[in-house]
Every structure is written in structure tokens, then in C-alpha cells.
N, C-alpha and C positions, 0 to 999 in steps of 0.2 A: 187605144189598149187590144192590146186580143189578148183574142179567150181559144180556149182549151175544147176542139171541135172534131166527135169521133163519126164518119162513115161505115154504116155497116151495110153491108148487101142484100136481099129483105129476094130471097130464092120468087123468080114470075111479080115480083114488085115488082123491085124498082131499086133504088137505095135510100137509108135516112138517116139525116145528118140532126145528131145534136149534141145542145153545149149544157153539161155539168154546169153549170155555177147559173148559170138561164136555162133551167128546166122551160123554159115560157119555148126555148129555142125547140122544133123543131117540125125536117121539112121531107118528104116524100119528090124523089122525083128518080130519072129514066133513068141518069148517070150518072155519076158519082161527083163530076165535076160541079154539074146543075144544083144537085144537094147538094156544097161549098157555095152555088152561087145563091142558089137559101137562103141557107145559113148566113148568110153573107149580112143579104138584106138583113132581116129580122131582128136581127145580132141588133143592127144599126135601130129599126124600131123597137126592139125591148126596152136601149140603153135610154133611148129617147125619151118612153113614158115616163122609167125612172127619172128624168129633170123635170121630164113634164107637171110629175107629181109633188117632186124635190125629196123624191128618194134616191141615199144612200146610193150610187152604181154600186154595183159585186166587183168585185178584184178576181184577176182569174189567178188563176187557181196551177200550180205544179201543171205543168207537161206530162202526161202524163204515156206508157207507152201501145201504143193504134189511137194516138190524135198525129192533130195539127194545127198547131192556131191559125188564128181568122182574126181578118184584120174587119169592123163592120163596112157595110159601104156604106161610100160619101149620098153624105144627108147633096 
């Protein structure tokens, strides 16, 4: 499953990536590609925790302007 992720430039800090459907996913990085890689890792971790705890996986919301689809990192 792919999830919608936003990457935002934060002046003097770097880049923040986050996912509306998985609020636990938030990553700071020095560049946008790294922020996306970290978000993909976090998406995989959050989905693993949901499965491990027997919780339903959140369905991805439709893509909104400024977002991109991101697949979880492979396990």
C-alpha cells in the first residue's frame, strides 16, 4: 500500500516529511530525498506495529495537492 506523504522545507533546519493517514510518521532530514527515505522506513515500522498489535491497517486517503505517494520500505 502507498500512502500520501508531504515534504516541507523548514528554514534553517532542513526538510520535514509527514503522512496524514499515519500521524506517527514524521521525519526531519537535511534534504528532501532523505526525508522521504526516513518516512518510508517509518511507514513500514508503523504498519508492522499495527499488524503485530492486531489493529487494522489504515487505508490510504486520496492524494491531495503537494503530496506524493510513498511505499513503505521493504522489510
